[in-house]
N, C-alpha and C positions, 0 to 999 in steps of 0.2 A: 737426942740432944740434951746435954746436962742443963740443970738450972742456972749455973754460973755463966754458961754460953749464951741462953736466953737473955739473961739480964744484961750481958755485955751488947748484944745485938739490940736490944730495946734501947739501950743507953745511946748506941751509936745511931740510931735510926730516929730518935725522937729527941725533942727538948730544943732548947734555943740554939744550941751549937749546930745541930743537924739542920734546921730551918735557915740558919745563916749560911752554911754550905749550899743548901739548894738555891738561896736567892743568888748567891755568888755565880754558881754554875749557870742559873738561868740567864743572869744578866750577861755572862760571857757568851753564852749561845746567841742571845739576842744581838749583842754587838757583833758577833760574828756573822750573823745572818744579814744585819744592817750593812757591815763593812763589805761582804760578798756582793750584796744587791747593788750597793753605790758603786763597786768597783765595776760589776757588770754592765751598769746603765752607764756609767762613765765612758766605757770603751765604746758602747753604742752610740753615745753622745759625741765622742771624738771621731768616730767614722763618719756620722751624719755631719758633723762640722766641717770635715775635710771635703765630704760631697758637696756641701753648700757653697764652700769657698770656690772649689773648682767650677760649679755651675755660675757662681758669682762673677768670675773672671772670664768666663767662655761667653756668657749670655750676650755681651755687646756686639759679638761678631754677627748676630743675627737680628739686630735691632734696625729698623728703618731709618734712612736719614731724616734729619730735622731740617725743614726750609721754612725760613720766614722773611717776610717783607721787612726791609730795614728802612729804604728811603724811597720816595717816588717824586720825580721833578721833570721840568720840561726839558726836552732834548737839547743839549748844548749845540748851538749853530742852528737850530730850527729845522724843520721839516721839508725845506725846498731842496735840500742836498740827500743823496742817497749815502748811506753809510757803508763804507767799505771794511772798517776793521775797528775793533775795540780794543784797549789795553788797560790792564789794572795793575797798580802796583802791589806788591806783596803784604802791604799792611791795610790794603783797601781803603786808603785815605784819599787817593787821587787816580784820575784816569784819562785816557786819551781818545779821541774819536777822529778817524780819518774818512773823509767824504771823497765822493767822485769828482769834486772840483779842484782837489788837491789842498784842502784845508785841513790842518790839524788842530783840534779844538781841545784845550787842557780843561779840567773841572775838578773841583773838590767835591769828593763824596761825602764827607762828614758835614759839609756847610750846604751841599746840594746846589752849587752855584758854578758857573763857568768862571775860569781864571786866566786863560790865556788862549791866543790864537796865532797860527804860523802857517804861512803859505809855502808849499813845496816849491822849489825852483823848477818849474815846467818850461820856462823860457817861451811862453806863449802857447804851448801845445795843451791838449786836453787829455785826461787819463782814459784810456780805452780798455785796459785789463789790469788786473791786481793778482797777485800770489803772495803767499806767506812763504819766505825763504826759509826761516828757521824760526819756529815758535818759541824755543827755549831762548834763543838768542835776540829775540825781538827784532829780527831782520824782515824787511818788507820790500817787495819790488813793483814798480808800477810801470806798465807798458803805455807808451804815449802815441798820440796820433801822428806825431812827426817821425815815427819809426825808430824811436829812441826808448831806451830804458833807464829808470832811475832806481837806485838801490837806497833805502834809508833805514836808519836803526833808530828806534824810539827808546827813551829811558826817562829817568827821573833824578832831578837835582835836588839835593838837600840843603837847606840854608837856614839861618837861625836870625831871622830880623826881630829886633827887640827881644832876643832870648826866646823866641817862639819857633819851634820846629816846623819848617815850611817844606814841603815837598812839590816840586814843579816840574811839569813834564817838559821834556826837551827832546830835540830831534837832531841826529848827526847822519854823516854821510861817508861811510867808510871808504869808498872808492871814487870820492869827489862830488862836489855839488852839480857838476856838469853832467847831464845826461849821457848816457853811452849809446851811440849809434849802433843798432843791430840790424835794421830793416830799412827799405826804400818807401815803406808806406805804414799805415796805421797797424799797430800790433793788438791784435784783438784777443789773442789767447797767449798766455805767457807762463812758463815755468822755470824757475831758477833754484840752482843748488850750489852751496858753496863748501869748499874743504880748505884744509891749510894751505894749499899751493894753487888750487884752481876753482874756477866758477864755470858751470855747466849751465846754458840758456837753451831752453826750446821755445819756439813761438810760431804762431801761424797768424797770417794776415786775412782779413775779411774776404769771403768769396775764393778763396785760394785753396787748391787741394794738396799743396805743399806744406809739410811741416818741417821748419828749419831747426838744426840744431848747431850751436856754437860752443867751442871750449875756449875760455879765456884763461891766461896764465897770470897769477898775480905778481906784479913787480914792485918792489918796495924802493922808495926814492933813497938814493945815497946822502941827500941833504936833508931831509926831513922823515918824520914817521908815516907820511902819507903812501897809500898804495894805490897803484893803477893797474888797470886790466889791458893786456894786450891779446889780441885774437890770435888763438894757435891753430885750431883745426876747426872745420865746419863740415855739415853734411845736410842732406835733406830726405824726406820721405814722402812719398806720394799717397795720401789717405784717400780711401774709399768711403769714407763717413763724413758726414757734415757735422763738425765739432761743436758741441756745447760745453764740454768740460776737457781740460788739458791738465794732466798730473805727471809730475816728474819725482820719483822717490827720494829717499833721503841720500841715497848713494849716488844719484844721478845716472843710474843704470838702467832702470825700469821706466818707461815711458807709457802712459795710458792715454788713449784718445777715445772719448766717449761722445756719443750722439744723444739726441733727445729721446730715442726709443730705448736706450740702454744697451745698444752694441758697443762693445769695447775693442778696441785694437791694443793688444799688448805688443809692445815694441822693444826690442833690446838695443839699448844705447851704450854699450859697453864701449864700443868703437864709435865715436861720435861722427867719424868720416863716412861709415856705413851702417846706418840704422837698419835692423832687420826685424821684420814683423815674425813674431813667435805664433799668435794665434789670434782669432777673432771670436769672441763669444758673446752670448747675452747674458747681462747681469741679472735681469728680472724676468718673469715669466707671467703673462697675462697682467703687466702692470707696466708703469713708466716710472723712471727716477725723477725725483723732484728736487733733490739736493745731494751732493756728495762731498766727503771731507775725508782726508787722512786721519787715522788714529795717531795716537803719540808714537813717534818713532818713523813715521810716515812709511809704512811697509804694508798696513792693512787699508784697504778703501772701505769706508762706511758709506752705504748707498740707502739713502732715504727714498721712499716711494710714495706714489700718489694714494695708495691704499693703506698708508699709516704703518708701514713696516720699515725696518733698518737691517739691511743685510750687510754681512761682513764677508770680504773676499780678500785673499792674498795668495802670492806665488808660492807654490810648493814643488819641491824638487822631485822628479819621476825617477823611476828605475834607470833610464838610460842617461841619467844625469843632467837633464834638460829641466826647465821650469814650465808650469803650466799654471793658470790662474784656477783657483779653487774656491767654490762656495764653501763657508765654514759653519756659519750660524745666522739665525734671523732673530729679530726681537719685535714683537707685535706691540705696537704703541697704541693704534687706534687714533680715533679723532680726526680722522681726515688725513690729507697729505702732510708729509713731513716738511716743514719749512726751514728749519735751521738745524745744523749740527755744530757742536763747539766741543773741544776736547779739554780734558784735564792735562796739565803740564807736568804731572811727577808720577801718573799711573794711568793704566788703561781704561779709564773712566771716560764717559762723555755725557753731554746733555744734549736734548732734543727738544724741539717744539712741533706742534702741529696747527692744522687749520683752526682747530677749537680754541686756541689759545693756551694749550696747557704746557707746563715745562716738567720735563722728565729727566731723572737722574739715572743712569745706567752704567753698568760694567761689563765689558765685553768678555773676559775670561770667566767670571762667575756666572755670565748669563742671567744678569739679575737687574730688575727695575728696583732701585733702592729708595726711590721716593719720587713724589710729583706733586705738583701744585698747579691750581688754576690761576693764571695771571691777567689776562684780559680777552674777554669772548671775542673782540674785533681782530684778535691774531697778534703774532710776534714776528717782528722783521730782522731781529739779529740777537744773537746771544754771544757772551764771552765770559769764560770761567777765569776766576782768580788764580794767580800762580800757586797758591797752597790748596786750592779746591775747596776753600772754606767760605766761598761766596760766588756771585754771579751777577753780570750786569744783563738786563732784559730790555732791549728796545721794542715797544709796542707799535701797533699800526696807527695808533691814535697820537704819536708823537710824544710819548712819556718814556722816561728811562726809570727802570725799577731796579733798585739794588736788593739783592737777596744775600742773605746770611744763611750759610749751610753748615750744618754738623754732620760730617759723613766720614767717620773714622776708618771703617772697616767694609768697603764695599766690594773688595776683592776676594771675599770667602762666602761661599754658598754650599749647600749639601752637595749640588751636583759637581763642584770643583773640588770638593773633598773626598767624594767616593765614586764619582764617575769618571770616565775618559773624557780628557779636555784636549781640543786641537789647539795647541799653542803655536804662535807666530814663528816661522821657520822650521816647524817640524814637519814631517813627510806624512805623518798620520795622527790621529787622536792617541793619547798615551796616558798612562797613571806615572805622574812625575812628581818628585819632591826635590825641589830647588828654591832655597828660600832667600838668596841674595845674589847680588852681582854688582859690578862696578858700574854698569850702564844705567843712566838715567831714566831709559825708557824700558827698563827691565820689567819682564811680565812674571810676577810671582806664581810659583807652582807649589801649591799646598796640598797636593793629593796625599792622604793617609793611607792609601790602599798599599803601595810598596812598603810602608813601615809596618803595617798590620802583617802584610803577608811576610815580611823578614822575620817578625816576632815568632809568628806561627812555625815558620820554616826552620828557625834556629831551635826552637823548643822541640819540634818534632824529630829532626836529626840527632839531637842529643839523647831524646827518649829512646831512639832505635838502638843507640849504643848501651845506654845506661840500664833500661828496665830489664832486658834479658840477663844480663850479668847480675844485676842487684837482686832480682826475684829469686833467680836460681840459687844464688849463694845464700839467699835467707832461708830457702827451703832446707838446703843441706846443712846450715849451720844450726837451725832450730830443731830439726827433725832427726838428722842422722848423726851429726858430730856429737861426741862424748862432752860432758859438761866442763871437764878441766880444759881441754882445747878450746872450747866456746868462749870461756872466759878470757882467753888471750885474742881469739879472732876478732869478736864483736868490737870490743873497745878500740882494736887497732884500725878496724875499718871506718869507726866512727870518729876516729882522730883525723882522718882525712878531711872531714868537714871543716876543721879549725884552719885549714890552709886559705889564706887570703886569695880572694878570686883575681885580684889584680896580679898576684904572683902567678897564678895558673895562665892568665891572659897574656902575661909577659912572656912566659916561656912558650905558650902556644903560638904568639907572633913572632917572636924572634928565633926560636929553635925549631919547634915542631912544624911550622908552616914550611920553612925552606928545606927541612930535612925530608918531609914528606914529598915535596915536589920533586926532589932529586931520587927518591926511592919509591915512586908511586906504585911501580908493579908489586913491590914487596908488601906494602900495606894491604893491595888487594888479595895477594895470596895468603896473607894472615888468615883471612876468612875462610879459607879452604883449608890450608894446612894444619892450624892449630886444632879445629874441630876433629878432623880426620885423624891427627895424631893422638888426640887425646882418646878416641874410640879405640885405636889400634894399641895403645898402652893399656887401656882397661881390658881389653881382649886378651893381651899377652900376659897380664896380672892374673887373670882366671886360669890360665894354662901352667902356672907355677905350682910347685908342690905345696899341697895343703899345709905341710909344717912350715914352709916359709911364709905364706900368706898369714898364718895365725900368729906370726910374731908381731904383726902390726894390727892393732885393733880397728874394728870397722870405722869408728868414730874419728879415728887419727889419719886415716889413709889418704885423706885430701892433702896433708902435708908432702906427701910424696909427689903430688902434682905440680908442687911449686917449681923445681927445677925442670920438671918436663915441659911446662907451659912457657918457660924462659928460654929453653933451648928450641922448643918449635918456633918462638917468635923471632929469634936470632936466626934459625935456618931459612925462615921465610924471608928475611931481610937479605939473606945473602943470596937468594935466588932473584933479586930485583934485576941486576944488570943482565944476567943471562936471559930472563924472560924479556926485557927491553930489547935485547940484541936480536931475540929470536922472533918477536911478534910485532914489534912496534918500530922497527928501523932505528933501534938505538937511542931512540927520544920519545918517550910516551906522550910528554906534554906536546911536543911539536906534531906527533901523529894524531892527538885529539883535536889540536886546533885546525891543522891543514888537510888532514886526511878524513877524519870523523866529523869535522865541522862543528866541534863542541868547544866553546869558549872556556879558556882556564885562567883563573885568577889565583895566585900563590895563596892568598888568604881567602879561604872559600868555606863552604857549608861542611865539607868534610873534616876540616881542622876543627870547626865549631863542634861537630859531633863527638870527636875524640876528647876534645878539651872540656867542653861544659858537661859531656856526658860522664866525664871522670868526676867533676864536682858534684853531679846530681847522684851518684852511686850511693855514697853513704846515707843520704836522707831517705832514699826508697829502700835501701837495705835494712836500715835501723828500724823503722815502722813496720816493714813486712815481718821483719824476723821477730820482733815483739808478739805480732799479730799470731804468728804460727806457733810460737813457743808457748804462748799463754791458751792455746786450746786445751780444755780440761783433759787430764790425764785419763778420766774414767771412760771417755769417748775412745781414746786411742787403745786403751787396754780392752775394752769391750770388743772393739773391731778386731784385735790381734787374737782374743780369745775365741772368737766365732770362726777362726781359721784363715782372715785375711791376711795377705802378706803385707811387708812393710810398704811397697809401693801402692797396693790396693787401698791400704789405710790412709795413705798421703792423698790420694787422689778421690778417694769416696768419702772421707771423713775429715781430714785436718783441712785440705784447700777449701772445700765449701764452708766450714765453719770460720776459718780465717779470712774468706774473701772480702768481708768488708773492710778489715784492716789493710789487705794487700790493695785493694782499690783505693783506698784512702793514700797509701804510700805512693801510688803511681800518679794520682792527681797532686799530692804535694810536690813530688819531683817536676811535674808539668808546670804547676804554679811557680817554682823557683825558676824553672828554664824559661817561663815567659817574662819574668821579672829580672833575670840576670843582666847586669849592665857591663861590667869592665872586661869579662872573657870576650863578649861579643864585640865590644868597643875596640879591643887591642888585636882581635886575631881574625875578625870576619872581612876585613877590606873596607867596611863602613859605606858601602855603596847602596843607595836604596833601589834595587831592582825587583821586578816582578818575574822571576825565574824560578823554575824548580830545579835547575842544573846544579848538581851536587859540587860542581867545581867552579862556581861563582859565589861571590860573597853576598852580603845582605847589610840591611841596616835595620835595627829594630827600635820600637818606640822608646824603650828605655835607653838605649844608646843615643839616640837622636836629641832624647832630653838632655843627656849628660854633655853632648857635643855642642848643643845650640842654644840653650837657655843661658849660659854666662854671656853670650854676644847678643842676645835679643834686645832689642830696645823697649824699655817698659811700656806697657799698654799699647805697644803697636799689634799690628794683625799677626805679625811672626810670633810675638810674645803670647798672645791669646790662643793661637793655634797649637802652640806648644803645651799650653795648659790643657787644651782641648784633646791632645794626644795623651796626656796623662790621666783625663777623665776617661778616655777610651780604654787604656790599660787597666784602670780601676774598675770599670765595668766589665771588662773582658775577664779578669781574674774572678770578680764576684759571680758572674755568670757561669763560670766553669766550677768553681767552688759550689755553688748552689746545686748545679747538676750532680756533682760528685757525692753531696750530702743526701739528695734524694735518692740515688741509686744505692748509697751505702746503707740507709735506712731499710730500704725494701730489701736488700740482701741479708741484713741483720734480721729482719721479720721472717724471711723466707727459711733461712738456716738457724734460727733462733730456737727451734724445737729440738734440735740434735741434742 
């Protein structure tokens, strides 16, 4: 090195200018380090914030109910009379108490004092039986010692004396104030149901074995709005049980006659003139019922027992299309005999009390005790739930009326209802069901996440079955066998497919592919046979051509020759659809699958998803896998070939093991995208939450369910929070599989890193 060069180097590497450059470089390095660290920590923080927010929204689903004593005051009307029924207005500002003497007492819950009193028009008779006709419509019926029946409706009149809002209980009589004669003696047991055009009445007189049934037709007066009842049909049934409870369901078709030992006669009252006994069964084993009440909807019987249990029973359709009473589930309350059962008026919740004086809030579908409170050690004689289930009235045995304030927003969700089979009302057996809404006020929410999770896995697996073989094999050929010039065209072309909006793919799959596949089903199945065998035959034929002809096309470009071959084979397979259908499937494969093979077929099914979503996954898997194979060090490939290995031996023994971490990552990336895909599944799957492996049936995924139902969910409702829970499940699901993928990838990298 010359002296001048040394001087130049010394000048460049020393002095103020050099030190200034070093400081600038160190500063840039430090800022880059800090920026990358902050960015990485920001990403981790953002993910943690998302997790925190999801947990924040979901957590209230599993928080117990809050129950507080608000007021306690002396019983309106005193303790001399027995309470038949309590009513509360929706604002919990006033209530009514009906007693066995026919008195209605109105009281102000905010001021804790009685405000009014009214006598029912009993015409000198006494009340011998009582039933709730319709809990939601505030309709009550009273059986009288005179053999008559009085139907009353209570409500609340709003007035503003001195500009102060005042709510006053009132009572009306929809069928007139005169009691309706139904029997010739005391009516000791009574059941009444109304519909738009008729009233069904069942009753039993003391010491009589006859259960009488009458059908009354509603007749509207031409001169006024009053409605009277005219007897239309009557019938009777001779009972073998000594009645203690008599219940008529909401439709007036199922009659239950129950004795003190828990034996029940289930009677079909579809034809009032000919009641028919369906069965006689025991509701309890080694126990006795202490109280019985219908659940909301008047379909399920809730049986409280002397040993502190509540049992749920309801009719279930059998295989021969008949109905039998079925035990569904039990709730262990404890604390002695169950003394009262009261239902919520907007959901399948109920409250119970026991001999120990405890108040328990329960939910039938969720099989959940959502909260309890000790009220009075002397016991509880009556319970009534507020219309919005945000409060309750509890009458104690020592003559006190306790008002409870309740915060119980999400009793209908539990781990068992989310992930286990649940026996819903009207279902033939327990099932995994997602059905979040209905027009019915007594609807039973069905929030099972199992069909949605199953649909997510099903959609991802079927699409991966289509995408992985094509993508991986294409990546192997493109990276290892194809010449570089052709690869430069093929790889970007495949990756361009990923730019297609998934909504377009879903649109095409739902409106074109699904109906086309339905009408050409045999042709699509023949593709899986004809195309592979056709390619093999073409390859074999190519090897038989003269060498001079084969050498005109380089090895790396011979794949281009397969494009017209594959197109022709696919077209040929579709042309065979009709002949195959006529020869083997009686001219209609869909009809044959449904009626001969017993396989349900939906036009938008998992097979359509497999093709459509698999097509969307191919670019992702292909691109990552192709890069992993192409980036295998050349010296490994050349060394293998130099030692005498063939191209295929080098691929299998060197290239694939070295690239296996990247290939595995490609597959897991494709699976992750398949799990989170929304629009294709939403538009082409039929969007039905089913738990079926059948490739010809649709599904609903977690992501698609979020897209469909989140815009319609009431904010902060159980439905809303369960949707967030499904998003959390999807988040955890992908995090779990990505973690497993990373662990496996690192192990494979360590295993093959020494190559």
